[in-house]
C-alpha positions as CSV (number, residue, x, y, z in Angstrom):
1,M,-10.8,6.0,-13.4
2,R,-9.1,8.1,-10.7
3,P,-7.5,7.8,-7.2
4,I,-9.6,9.5,-4.5
5,E,-8.3,10.3,-1.1
6,I,-10.3,8.8,1.8
7,K,-10.4,9.2,5.5
8,R,-8.7,6.9,7.9
9,R,-11.4,5.3,10.0
10,R,-11.1,5.8,13.7
11,N,-11.2,2.1,14.5
12,W,-9.8,0.7,11.2
13,Q,-7.4,-1.8,12.8
14,Q,-10.0,-3.1,15.2
15,H,-12.5,-3.4,12.3
16,I,-10.0,-5.5,10.4
17,R,-9.4,-7.8,13.3
18,E,-13.1,-8.4,13.7
19,N,-14.1,-8.6,10.1
20,A,-11.2,-10.0,8.0
21,Y,-8.9,-12.8,7.3
22,Q,-5.3,-11.7,6.6
23,V,-5.7,-9.9,10.0
24,E,-2.0,-9.6,10.9
25,A,-0.9,-8.1,7.6
26,L,-4.0,-5.9,6.9
27,S,-4.0,-4.3,10.4
28,N,-0.3,-3.8,10.7
29,K,0.7,-0.2,10.2
30,E,4.3,-1.1,9.6
31,I,3.6,-3.5,6.8
32,R,1.3,-1.0,5.1
33,Y,-0.6,-3.8,3.3
34,W,-3.9,-2.0,3.7
35,T,-4.6,1.5,2.4
36,E,-5.3,3.0,5.8
37,A,-1.7,2.3,6.9
38,L,-0.5,4.8,4.3
39,D,0.2,8.4,5.1
40,R,-2.6,9.4,2.8
41,P,-5.2,6.6,2.4
42,Y,-6.9,6.3,-1.0
43,A,-9.3,4.3,-3.1
44,I,-9.8,4.0,-6.8
45,Q,-13.0,5.2,-8.4
46,F,-14.3,3.7,-11.6
47,S,-17.2,4.7,-13.7
48,E,-19.9,2.2,-14.5
49,G,-18.6,2.0,-18.1
50,E,-15.1,1.2,-16.9
51,A,-16.4,-1.5,-14.5
52,E,-18.3,-3.0,-17.4
53,A,-15.2,-2.9,-19.6
54,L,-13.2,-4.7,-16.9
55,A,-16.0,-7.4,-16.6
56,N,-16.1,-7.8,-20.4
57,A,-12.3,-8.2,-20.6
58,T,-12.4,-10.8,-17.8
59,E,-15.0,-12.9,-19.5
60,A,-13.4,-12.6,-22.9
61,L,-10.0,-13.7,-21.6
62,W,-11.5,-16.7,-19.8
63,E,-13.0,-17.7,-23.2
64,M,-9.6,-17.1,-24.7
65,S,-7.9,-19.2,-22.0
66,C,-10.2,-22.2,-22.8
67,E,-9.5,-21.9,-26.5
68,F,-5.8,-21.5,-25.7
69,L,-5.8,-24.8,-23.7
70,D,-7.7,-26.6,-26.4
71,R,-5.0,-25.6,-28.9
72,F,-2.1,-26.1,-26.6
73,F,-3.1,-29.7,-25.9
74,T,-3.7,-30.5,-29.6
75,D,-0.9,-32.2,-31.6
76,E,-1.0,-30.3,-35.0
77,S,2.1,-32.3,-35.7
78,D,3.8,-35.3,-34.0
79,G,5.2,-34.3,-30.7
80,A,4.0,-30.6,-30.8
81,V,2.3,-30.8,-27.3
82,T,5.5,-32.4,-25.8
83,T,7.6,-29.6,-27.3
84,R,5.3,-26.9,-25.8
85,L,5.4,-28.5,-22.4
86,K,9.2,-28.6,-22.5
87,T,9.3,-24.9,-23.2
88,L,7.3,-24.3,-20.0
89,G,9.8,-26.2,-18.0
90,I,7.3,-28.9,-16.9
91,P,9.0,-32.2,-16.0
92,A,8.6,-34.8,-18.7
93,E,7.1,-37.4,-16.4
94,Y,3.9,-35.2,-16.1
95,H,3.4,-34.4,-19.7
96,G,0.8,-37.1,-20.4
97,V,-1.2,-36.6,-17.2
98,I,-1.4,-32.8,-17.7
99,A,-2.9,-33.2,-21.1
100,Q,-5.2,-35.9,-19.7
101,S,-6.5,-33.6,-17.0
102,W,-7.7,-31.1,-19.7
103,D,-9.2,-33.7,-21.9
104,R,-11.0,-35.8,-19.2
105,E,-14.8,-35.5,-19.3
106,D,-16.3,-37.9,-16.8
107,P,-15.8,-36.8,-14.1
108,E,-14.2,-33.6,-15.4
109,D,-11.3,-31.9,-13.7
110,L,-13.1,-28.7,-12.5
111,E,-11.5,-25.5,-11.3
112,L,-12.6,-23.0,-8.6
113,A,-11.4,-19.6,-9.7
114,T,-8.8,-17.7,-11.8
115,R,-7.4,-14.2,-11.4
116,F,-6.3,-12.0,-14.4
117,D,-3.8,-9.2,-13.6
118,F,-4.4,-6.1,-15.7
119,A,-2.5,-3.0,-16.4
120,I,-5.1,-0.3,-17.2
121,R,-4.7,3.2,-18.6
122,N,-6.9,6.0,-19.8
123,D,-5.5,9.4,-20.9
124,A,-8.8,10.8,-22.1
125,L,-10.6,13.6,-20.2
126,G,-14.2,13.9,-19.3
127,D,-17.0,11.4,-18.9
128,L,-15.9,7.9,-19.8
129,S,-18.1,5.2,-21.3
130,G,-15.4,2.5,-20.7
131,S,-14.6,2.1,-24.4
132,E,-11.5,4.3,-24.1
133,L,-10.1,2.3,-21.2
134,A,-7.0,0.4,-22.3
135,I,-6.9,-3.0,-20.5
136,K,-3.8,-5.2,-20.9
137,L,-3.3,-8.6,-19.5
138,I,0.0,-8.8,-17.6
139,E,-0.3,-12.4,-16.4
140,V,-2.8,-15.2,-15.4
141,N,-3.0,-16.4,-11.8
142,G,-4.8,-19.6,-12.5
143,E,-3.3,-22.2,-10.3
144,T,-3.0,-20.4,-7.0
145,P,-5.1,-17.3,-7.1
146,L,-4.6,-15.5,-3.8
147,L,-6.3,-12.2,-2.7
148,G,-9.7,-13.7,-2.1
149,A,-9.6,-12.8,1.6
150,E,-8.6,-9.2,0.6
151,T,-11.4,-9.1,-2.0
152,V,-13.9,-9.9,0.7
153,Y,-12.5,-7.4,3.2
154,Q,-12.7,-4.5,0.8
155,W,-16.5,-5.0,0.9
156,N,-16.5,-4.9,4.7
157,W,-14.5,-1.7,4.5
158,F,-17.0,-0.2,2.0
159,C,-19.9,-0.8,4.3
160,N,-18.1,0.4,7.4
161,Y,-16.8,3.5,5.7
162,R,-20.2,4.5,4.5
163,S,-21.7,4.1,8.0
164,Q,-18.9,6.3,9.5
165,F,-18.8,9.0,6.8
166,A,-22.3,9.2,5.4
167,S,-21.8,12.8,4.5
168,G,-19.2,15.6,4.6
169,D,-15.6,15.7,3.6
170,K,-14.4,12.6,1.7
171,A,-17.8,10.9,1.9
172,L,-18.3,8.4,-0.9
173,P,-20.8,9.3,-3.7
174,S,-24.4,8.4,-2.9
175,D,-24.6,6.1,-5.9
176,A,-21.3,4.3,-5.1
177,Y,-21.0,0.5,-5.1
178,Q,-18.3,-2.1,-5.6
179,F,-17.6,-4.4,-8.5
180,N,-17.4,-7.3,-6.1
181,E,-19.3,-10.5,-6.4
182,Y,-16.5,-12.7,-5.3
183,W,-18.3,-14.2,-2.2
184,E,-21.5,-15.0,-4.2
185,K,-19.7,-16.4,-7.2
186,I,-17.4,-18.6,-5.2
187,A,-20.4,-19.9,-3.2
188,N,-22.2,-20.8,-6.5
189,R,-19.1,-22.5,-7.8
190,F,-18.7,-24.5,-4.6
191,R,-22.3,-25.7,-5.0
192,V,-21.4,-27.1,-8.4
193,L,-18.2,-28.8,-7.0
194,A,-20.0,-30.1,-3.9
195,S,-22.6,-31.8,-6.1
196,E,-20.1,-33.1,-8.7
197,Y,-17.6,-34.4,-6.2
198,D,-19.9,-35.2,-3.2
199,F,-18.3,-32.8,-0.7
200,K,-20.9,-33.9,1.9
201,G,-20.1,-37.5,1.8
202,R,-16.3,-37.2,1.4
203,G,-15.1,-34.0,3.0
204,V,-12.6,-31.4,1.8
205,S,-9.0,-31.0,2.8
206,F,-7.3,-27.6,2.3
207,L,-3.5,-27.9,1.7
208,V,-1.4,-24.8,2.8
209,D,2.2,-24.0,3.2
210,E,2.5,-23.6,7.0
211,N,5.2,-21.0,6.5
212,L,2.9,-18.6,4.6
213,E,0.2,-17.0,6.7
214,E,-1.7,-15.9,3.6
215,D,-2.2,-19.5,2.5
216,S,-4.0,-20.4,5.7
217,E,-6.1,-17.2,5.7
218,M,-7.2,-17.9,2.1
219,A,-8.1,-21.5,3.1
220,M,-10.1,-20.3,6.1
221,Q,-11.9,-17.7,4.0
222,L,-13.0,-20.4,1.5
223,I,-14.0,-22.7,4.3
224,Q,-16.2,-20.0,5.7
225,I,-17.9,-19.5,2.4
226,L,-18.4,-23.2,2.0
227,H,-19.9,-23.6,5.4
228,D,-22.0,-20.4,5.4
229,E,-23.4,-20.7,1.9
230,V,-23.3,-24.4,0.9
231,D,-23.5,-26.7,3.9
232,D,-22.1,-26.3,7.4
233,Q,-22.0,-30.1,7.8
234,I,-19.3,-30.6,5.1
235,Y,-16.2,-31.9,6.9
236,T,-13.2,-29.7,6.3
237,Q,-9.6,-29.8,7.5
238,I,-6.5,-27.7,6.9
239,V,-3.4,-29.8,6.2
240,T,0.2,-28.6,6.0
241,L,3.1,-29.5,3.7
242,R,5.7,-30.3,6.3
243,D,6.0,-31.9,9.7
244,N,5.7,-29.5,12.6
245,Y,8.0,-29.8,15.7
246,D,8.0,-28.0,19.0
247,D,11.1,-26.3,20.5
248,D,12.3,-29.6,22.0
249,G,12.2,-31.4,18.6
250,E,9.0,-33.3,19.4
251,L,6.6,-33.9,16.5
252,I,3.4,-31.9,16.9
253,N,1.7,-32.6,13.6
254,R,2.6,-34.4,10.4
255,G,2.5,-32.8,7.0
256,I,1.0,-34.4,3.9
257,G,2.5,-37.6,2.6
258,L,2.2,-40.1,-0.2
259,D,1.2,-43.7,0.3
260,S,2.5,-46.6,-1.7
261,E,-0.2,-46.3,-4.3
262,G,0.5,-42.6,-4.9
263,Y,-2.4,-41.1,-2.9
264,L,-1.9,-38.0,-1.0
265,V,-2.5,-38.6,2.7
266,D,-3.1,-36.4,5.8
267,A,-1.5,-36.3,9.2
268,Q,-3.4,-39.4,10.3
269,N,-2.2,-41.2,7.1
270,D,-5.7,-41.2,5.7
271,R,-6.2,-40.6,2.0
272,M,-7.8,-37.3,1.2
273,P,-10.7,-37.8,-1.3
274,I,-10.9,-34.1,-2.2
275,L,-8.0,-31.8,-1.9
276,W,-7.9,-28.0,-2.5
277,K,-4.4,-26.8,-2.8
278,I,-2.7,-23.4,-2.7
279,Y,0.7,-25.0,-3.2
280,D,1.9,-24.9,-6.8
281,W,2.0,-28.1,-8.9
282,Q,5.6,-27.2,-9.9
283,N,6.6,-27.2,-6.2
284,I,4.7,-30.4,-5.5
285,Q,6.6,-32.0,-8.5
286,A,9.9,-30.8,-7.1
287,D,9.1,-32.2,-3.7
288,M,8.1,-35.5,-5.2
289,A,11.4,-35.6,-7.2
290,N,13.4,-34.9,-4.1
291,D,11.6,-37.6,-2.2
292,G,11.9,-40.2,-5.0
293,S,8.1,-40.4,-5.3
294,T,7.5,-39.0,-8.8
295,A,6.6,-42.4,-10.3
296,A,4.0,-43.1,-7.6
297,L,2.3,-39.7,-8.0
298,V,2.3,-39.9,-11.8
299,A,0.8,-43.4,-11.7
300,R,-2.0,-42.1,-9.5
301,L,-2.7,-39.1,-11.7
302,E,-2.8,-41.3,-14.8
303,K,-6.0,-43.0,-13.6
304,D,-8.9,-42.2,-15.9
305,D,-11.3,-42.1,-13.0
306,I,-10.3,-39.2,-10.7
307,S,-13.3,-39.7,-8.4
308,D,-11.2,-41.5,-5.8
309,Q,-9.0,-38.5,-5.2
310,V,-9.9,-35.1,-6.7
311,I,-7.3,-32.3,-6.6
312,I,-8.4,-28.6,-7.0
313,E,-6.9,-26.6,-8.7
314,P,-6.5,-29.3,-11.4
315,L,-3.2,-30.1,-13.1
316,W,-4.0,-28.3,-16.3
317,K,-3.9,-25.0,-14.4
318,Q,-0.1,-25.4,-14.3
319,V,0.0,-24.5,-18.0
320,L,-2.4,-21.6,-17.7
321,S,-0.4,-20.1,-14.8
322,N,3.0,-20.4,-16.5
323,K,4.3,-17.1,-17.8
324,G,5.3,-18.9,-21.0
325,A,1.6,-19.3,-21.8
326,M,1.6,-15.5,-22.5
327,A,4.0,-16.0,-25.4
328,Y,1.7,-18.6,-26.9
329,M,-1.4,-16.5,-26.3
330,W,0.2,-13.6,-28.2
331,Q,1.3,-15.9,-31.0
332,W,-2.1,-17.4,-31.4
333,F,-4.5,-14.6,-30.4
334,G,-2.5,-11.4,-30.9
335,N,-4.5,-10.5,-34.0
336,H,-7.8,-11.9,-32.7
337,P,-10.6,-9.3,-33.2
338,T,-11.8,-9.6,-29.5
339,Y,-8.9,-11.1,-27.5
340,G,-6.0,-9.3,-29.3
341,K,-6.7,-5.9,-27.8
342,Y,-6.1,-7.2,-24.3
343,L,-2.8,-8.8,-25.0
344,L,0.7,-7.4,-24.9
345,P,3.4,-8.6,-27.4
346,T,5.2,-11.4,-25.6
347,Y,8.0,-13.7,-26.7
348,F,10.3,-16.3,-25.2
349,D,13.7,-14.8,-24.5
350,N,15.4,-17.2,-26.9
351,D,13.1,-16.2,-29.8
352,I,15.2,-14.7,-32.6
353,S,12.3,-13.7,-34.9
354,T,12.2,-10.2,-36.2
355,D,9.3,-9.2,-34.0
356,A,10.9,-10.6,-30.9
357,T,14.2,-8.9,-31.6
358,K,12.4,-5.6,-32.1
359,L,10.8,-6.0,-28.7
360,A,14.1,-7.0,-27.1
361,V,16.0,-3.9,-28.3
362,G,13.4,-1.5,-26.8
363,I,12.1,-1.1,-23.2
364,H,10.5,-4.3,-22.1
365,I,9.6,-6.5,-19.1
366,R,11.6,-9.7,-18.5
367,K,9.9,-12.3,-16.4
368,P,10.9,-15.9,-15.4
369,I,8.4,-18.3,-16.9
370,I,8.0,-19.8,-13.4
371,G,7.8,-17.1,-10.8
372,H,5.6,-15.4,-8.2
373,E,4.9,-12.0,-6.8
374,G,7.3,-10.1,-9.0
375,V,10.3,-12.2,-8.1
376,G,13.0,-12.1,-10.8
377,V,11.1,-9.5,-12.9
378,A,12.9,-6.6,-14.5
379,I,12.1,-3.6,-16.5
380,S,14.9,-3.4,-19.1
381,D,16.3,-1.0,-21.6
382,P,19.2,-2.5,-23.5
383,T,20.8,1.0,-23.8
384,V,21.1,1.4,-20.1
385,G,20.4,-2.0,-18.6
386,D,17.8,-2.8,-16.0
387,I,15.8,0.2,-15.0
388,E,14.2,-1.6,-12.2
389,A,14.5,-5.3,-11.1
390,K,13.5,-7.7,-8.3
391,P,16.0,-10.3,-7.0
392,A,15.6,-13.7,-8.8
393,Q,15.7,-15.8,-5.6
394,G,16.4,-18.9,-7.6
395,Y,13.8,-18.4,-10.3
396,G,14.6,-18.1,-14.0
397,E,16.4,-21.4,-14.5
398,E,13.6,-22.6,-16.8
399,G,13.9,-19.5,-19.0
400,Y,12.3,-16.1,-19.3
401,I,9.7,-14.3,-21.4
402,L,10.0,-10.7,-22.7
403,Q,6.8,-8.6,-22.7
404,E,6.1,-5.2,-24.0
405,F,6.4,-2.5,-21.3
406,F,3.0,-1.0,-20.4
407,E,3.2,1.7,-17.7
408,L,0.9,1.2,-14.7
409,P,-1.3,4.1,-13.7
410,V,0.0,6.1,-10.7
411,A,-1.9,7.4,-7.6
412,K,-0.2,10.6,-6.4
413,F,-1.0,12.4,-3.1
414,G,1.7,14.9,-2.1
415,K,5.0,12.9,-1.9
416,Q,3.1,9.6,-1.8
417,R,3.2,7.8,-5.2
418,Q,2.0,4.3,-6.0
419,H,1.6,2.4,-9.2
420,Y,-1.4,0.2,-9.1
421,M,-2.8,-2.8,-11.0
422,V,-6.1,-4.6,-11.2
423,G,-6.7,-8.2,-10.3
424,A,-9.9,-9.4,-12.0
425,W,-11.7,-12.5,-10.8
426,S,-13.2,-15.1,-13.1
427,V,-15.4,-17.8,-11.5
428,D,-17.0,-20.4,-13.8
429,G,-16.3,-18.1,-16.7
430,E,-18.1,-15.1,-15.2
431,A,-16.5,-11.9,-14.0
432,A,-16.7,-11.9,-10.2
433,G,-15.1,-8.5,-9.2
434,I,-11.7,-6.9,-8.8
435,V,-9.0,-6.3,-6.2
436,L,-6.3,-3.6,-6.6
437,R,-2.7,-3.6,-5.4
438,G,-0.5,-0.5,-5.2
439,D,3.3,-0.4,-5.0
440,G,5.9,2.3,-4.9
441,S,7.8,0.1,-7.4
442,R,6.6,-0.3,-11.0
443,I,7.0,-4.1,-10.4
444,T,4.2,-5.1,-8.0
445,G,5.7,-7.3,-5.3
446,R,4.6,-9.3,-2.3
447,Y,4.7,-6.3,0.1
448,C,2.3,-4.1,-1.8
449,T,-0.8,-2.2,-0.6
450,I,-4.4,-3.4,-1.0
451,I,-6.4,-0.5,-2.4
452,P,-10.2,-0.7,-2.2
453,H,-12.3,0.6,-5.1
454,I,-15.7,2.0,-5.7
455,V,-17.9,2.4,-8.8
456,A,-19.9,5.6,-9.2
457,G,-21.4,6.9,-12.4
458,A,-19.2,8.7,-14.9
459,V,-15.9,9.9,-13.6
460,Q,-15.5,13.7,-13.5
461,I,-12.0,15.0,-14.1
C-alpha cells in the first residue's frame, strides 16, 4: 500500500463533465474534490493481497452486522431492546416498527448497499501478502451510503489514464486493475429488488434533498444503472423533500408529503409504491414530529405487509448507521476470533467502566452518535484538550461515543500532505470495491479529495 504520483490529464475536467455524475464538484479546481485538482495528483496502489484483505474484511463485517442486528433486536431480558434503542437517541414512537423491519420475512425489508469506512495501516517493508495489513472499522454508512457516483468515475479515470499514458513517466503498471465491482454488484442487487418488489409494474421514486447536489447525482447514477442493466422501461422519478418556489414566490414543484393514511406521496399527491431515499430516517422522523405527522407515519410502518409501500433503505438501517452501534459491536464482538481484529475499542461517553475510563484518559476520538461527514468529531487528549475538532453544527445532543485513536495513513508529496481512508462497499453481503478520500485534516470531512486506486502485484517499497 503506497501513494503513487500520477500525471494530470490534459483534458481531465472535460472528461469528468462527459463521463461522471458529481460533475460540478469533481471538475472544480477550487473545490479540489478530485485528485487532479491537487498541486500534485496521486493515487493509491495496493497489492493483490491487500485488496483481498480488504474484501475479506468487508464480507466478514457484513456478517458481523447481521449477527449484531439479530442480537440487538433480541430481548435477553424484559425491555432490553427498548433500552438499547433509547441509547441510540431513536424516538420511542419508532421502537416497535424498527424491530419489526428487521424481523419481517414476507416480504422482507431488503437493502441496496452498505459502505464500511476503514482506517488502514502497514508499517512492514517489502512484498506484502495482505496478512500484515491492519484494517480497522471506523464507522458504518448503512442508511445513506454516498460515494457511489465517485466509485464509478474512478473506473472511467483508470481507463482514460491508461489510454493517455500507456508508457513512459508515471504510466500505471501493465498488470494494474481496480478493486471496483460497484456497477456490476449494484446492477445484480437491483435485479433482485426489481423481481421482489415489481419495479416494472410499480415504478421507483428516488427521494433527495434538493439542497444537496450529491444526493441528486447519486440518485441519477443509480437510475442509470437500473435502466442500463435491468430494464429501461422501469418508470423512475426524482422527488424532493421541500416545495420549490421561483424568485417571485410562485410554487414550481411540491416536495414529498404524507396523506391521511400515512403514505408518502409525490408532487402530484400520488402514493409512491417504491421509494429509495438518501434522506436519513432520523431527519424524516424529525420532520414528521415538526409537522405533527408522527402517528400517521408510524401507523403506516406498523403494517405487516410492506408491499403497498416499500422504502429502501429500510428502517433497520437506522440502527446500523448510528455511531452508538460501534459501542455495542465492540462489547459483543471485540473478542471474536474473526470480527474482533477489525474493531476499535469503543464506548458510550457516559460509560464509567474500567476499560471505558482507561480509553477516556488517553488519546481518543469523540463522535456524536448521530452525525455525518466528520461533523462534531474531535481527536482528544485529556492532558491538552482537543487536538483537532470539527464544529458540532447542532449534533451531539443525543450523546457521544469514544473510540480508540487509530492514525490514518498519510500521502506526502513535497509540502502536500493528506490523510486518507478507505470506503469499502458491501452489496448483498459481497465486497464490491473501494473508494478513497484524502483530507489535510485527520478528521475526514465533507470537502475532502476523492483519490483513485489501482491494484498491481506486490508493492515494492
